[in-house]
N, C-alpha and C positions, 0 to 999 in steps of 0.2 A: 363642179357643183357649188363652189363658193359663190358664183354669180347668182345662182338661184336663191341661196340663203340670203344674200344681200337684198334681192328683190323682195322677198318676203318681209325682211326687216323694214324696208322702206314702206311697204304697204301697211304694216302693223303700226309703224310710227305715225304715218299719215292718218290712219284711222283713229289712233289715240288722240292726236292733235285735234281732229275734227270733233271728237266727243268732248274734249276739254273745252274747246271754244263754245260749243253748244251749252255746256254746263255753266260757263262763265256768263254767257249772254242772258241766262235766265235770271241772274241777279240775286240768287238765294244764298250766295256764299258770304261768309264773314270776311273781314279785311284780311285776316291771317290766311284763310283758305284761298282767297283770291291771289294773294302774293305767292303762295306755294304753287297754285295752279299756273300762274304766270311764269314762274321759274321753270316749272316742268315743261311748259309750252315752248319756252326759249330753247331748252335742251333738245326737244323733239324737232323744232324747226332747224336747228343747226345740224342735227343728224340727217334729216331729209335733204338739206342742202348739200351736205358732204356726199351722200349717195348719188344725188343728181350730177354733181360735178365729176365724180368718178365715172359715171356712165357716159357723160358727155366726152370726157377725155378718151375713153375706150373707143367710142364711135369715131372720134377724130383720128385715132391711130389706125383704125380699120380703113377709113376712107383715104387717108394719105399714103397708104402703102402702095405707091406707084399706080394708083387708080384701080388696083385689084383689091377685092375683099379678102384679106387674109388677117388672121388673128395672131397676136403674139402675147406672151405673158405681160401682165400689167399689175404693178403694185403688189408683187408677191403672188399673183394669180398663177396657179400651177396647172390650169387647164391646158390640154393639148392644142396645137395649132389646128384651125378649122380648114384653111385653104392650103 
């Protein structure tokens, strides 16, 4: 179930990032608010990139497993083997 939680976290982070970008594009923020929003956006972007990289690595492990789709634990993932 850890993978599902990460998927939700990615979607939530992406949604927050999109909202933040829309707010910044309106141009109604003060300089302080803009800087804070930018800082938050950088954090959200890094979080999304980390989640995508983890997913890409897991897919690569699945594909490379002798051409068979088998799952094995990844980065502390305690899910049972699928294949």
